[in-house]
C-alpha positions, 0 to 999 in steps of 0.5 A: 566837340570830340571831333575837333583836333585837340592839341597844345602847340608850343607857345611862341611870340608872334608879331604881325608881318606884312611879309608875303611868301617868296615867289620861290615858295609859291612856285614850290607849293604850286608844283607840289599841288600839281604833282599831287593831282597827277597821282593815280590810285592803284587798279584791281584785277578788274581795272577798278580804282583801289587805294595804294598801299603805302608801307612804312620803313621799319624805323618809321614804324618803330617811331610811330609805335613808340608815339602810339604807345606814349599816347595810350600810356599817358591816358592811364596816368594818375590825374589824367582828365577823363574829359581829354581821353577822347582827344588823346585817343584821336591823336593816334589816328591823326598821327598816322594820317599826318605821317601819310600826308607828309610822306606822300608830299615828300615822295612826289617832291623828291620823286622817290620814297624811303625817307619815312623816318625823317617824315615821321620825326617831323610829324612827331614834332608837329603832333606832340603836345608840350609835355605834359600838356594835360597836367596844366589843364584842370577840368574847368579849363578843359571844358572851356577849351572843348 
């Protein structure tokens, strides 16, 4: 069960809608997908494909470090459910992956890089559980969720 992404999204009231994405939104998504498929890996000295390095700006890295440490410190707080430790540990990796995905999507959309801090703030908004989510979670309810 520890392989599932574990999060507490903010509660919001949602009603069914017959609305569909606008044609502009569909075109934007299609263009993003097309641009992503045109990306190619870096090449090593022998011409073999190798992963491209995608460095973070200093500000984006600072935001990531702060959030990484927040997840780590939260797990040692008194009363933190032992059963949730694995999910919180995985959250640090999910944060890095989502940061990369959003940065790459933004770079092909805008045809430039360098807005890492904005991407990182968006990822933090998506990933951060409602504070402190684990305190509302008893062992029984954590087991039921898992």
